[in-house]
C-alpha positions, 0 to 999 in steps of 0.5 A: 515508506521509511523513516527517511520518508517521514523526516523528509516530509517535514523538511520540505515546506519551502517549495516555491510556486515557481518550482511547482509551475515548472514541474506541472509543465513537464508531467501533463497527461496525453490528450484523448483522441490524439493516438496517445494514452491518458485522459488529457492535460491536468487542470489546476485545482482551484483549491490547490490540492489535487490536479486532475484531467478535465471531467474528473472531480473530487471531494474530501470524505474525511480529514485528520481531526474530524470527530468520528462516530465513536467520539474519537478523532480521525488520526493523521498519517493516512496510508494504505486503504482498501474498499470492501462491499457491505450489505445494505447498499454500502461499502467500507473503506478500511484505512491505515494510519502509519503512526509510531509511539511518538505520534500520540498527539496525531492519533485517535486518542489525541485528547486522552489515553484511550480505553478499550481493545489495543494491541500495545500501550506506551509507558504511560498506559496509553494505547499506541496510536497506530491502527486503522479506521473504518469509513462506511459509505452509501453506494448510491450517493457516495455519502459518508455514513459513519467512521470509527477506530477499528484497530488500535495499539499497533505501530506504523500501519503502512499498507495491506490488502483486502480479502475475498471474505470481507476483511482488510489485512493491515501490516506493521512496517516496524520491527520494534521489540518489547521493552522500553515501555512496550510490552509486545514485539511488533512487525505483524499482520492483523485482520480487520473485518470491514463489517466490525462496528467498533474496535476489533480484537487485535490478534497478530497473525504470527504465522505470516511472519515478523518483518518490515511488512508493507502490503498483502494480496490474496489470490481468490482462486487459491486463498494464498496471501502474497506479502511484500517487505519494505527493505532495500534487500527485501523478499516476496513472501507467500503464506499458505494458510492451513485453512483458507479464509481462517488465517489465525489457524496458521500456515506456512511462510515461503519466499520466492526464488528463481528456478535458476540458482544463479538468478538472485537479484531483480533490483538491476542496481549493478547491471541488467540482472533481470531484463524488463519484460523477461519472464523468469521461472520461479520456485518457493522456499520454505522459511523457518524461525518466522517470528524472526526476533533478530529481524533477519528473515530476509537474510536467511531467505536470501542465503537459501537462494531467494530472489531479492527485490528493491523495497517491495511496497504496494501489491494487488491482485489483477486478472489472474496475476499480481502486480507489486511496486519495488520503489527504488528498483532499476538502474535509475533507482526510480522504481519498478513494477513487478508482475507475478503469474501464479502457476495453475497448481500454485501452492501444491508444489515447490515450483511456482509461476513466472515473474517479470519486471513489468515496468522499470522507470528510466526517468522521473516523468515515467515513474518516480518512486511508486508505492501503493497501487491498485488495478482499475476496472479497465485493467490499468494500474493506478500507482501512488508516488512517494518520492521524498526529494527536497521538492516533493511532487507526487502523482497518481500514475496510470499504467496501461496493460502494455506498460505505458505510463501516463499522469492521472493526478498531481498532488500539490500538497507537500506529502504523499498519495496513498491507499488508492482503491476503487468503489465496488461499482468502479466509478469512484477512485479513493485515495489518501493524502498522507499528512495532514490526513485527508481521504478523497473521493475522485469521481471519474467521467463515464467510460474513463475506467481509471 
């Protein structure tokens, strides 16, 4: 998610009904029982928001401008999101808001400067509008019980990841330095406990590096955190905590490299540097100067031999393996889904596991700029598209364990889908419409799985 994304979002309001109709005819899902994949053709949404297969339905849980239980308003630019179980038959959605300092009127403090805990403030003393909100939902009924601001004063909280110990790691996709009215450097990861009833103390996890953070995923087996970076020449990072589950205690940051020193590029922009499906043995490179005041961490890592990726975005831990999107990777520059299998002794030596291109898009119907992603209860991936051509037409894409893609949903609003995640019982798929922000709860028919 780049600044280009934001400007294009505001420049595409002239999409015609004819363009929508033509696109909808080309992206239908396969019919169940026909020997193909998917859940059947998409049914046009009478509300004109999200087309879904027959038997699926949605309702809006929360929308920009709604009054929250803390008296503030739901911010705009809803992005990455995670679902975390809570005691008492409840679960929480911790939702990012990708807001920059100039977006104050779209933030929670739109009607006032905002007092209370905040990481940074603007030149007028108001809390920066980026951060997170937390929604608490009843397990049995799916009813929204409460919502509140849970982190304030950050910039462009893009994606993140849930932890096994009940928190959300929210990532700043920004590397603004202190100055010009700001008192803090930005580009950090922050931790938001899902059970917090108000704003948390905004503590940057500095040992996890300062860069254009996108998303995070924790391996529950080892406690290692894997981190993506939204740059055309990005790296894949791993953080080895000194105390697993206590991230503020520090640790080591490393970058992924191939064991073969000649293999340094997974993007396939200038040829088939990494063939889709090919498994590549890896190692991990220690990084220094991870506070990176010059925003050059990825370049220094690449100079040491780290593998380059094309805009690493959403990342999620599946069944013993990680999946992450590279939004503009591949010969068609339409996106790749990478897969990393950690080594049995991951983190105890420099040698790592194996990485491959799981899916590389060869055309827009297959995948068009995948961004956030999650793993469904049935093992399928659910990928949110974020393409920003003049005609914005973003979808939810399903991907089977064998790498076949199908369309799960089609967004008719002129914005992106983001933050896909499943309820603890696996029966509800939550997803955000970016702007105007709306959080949707998608009910799936029994046995759909994704």
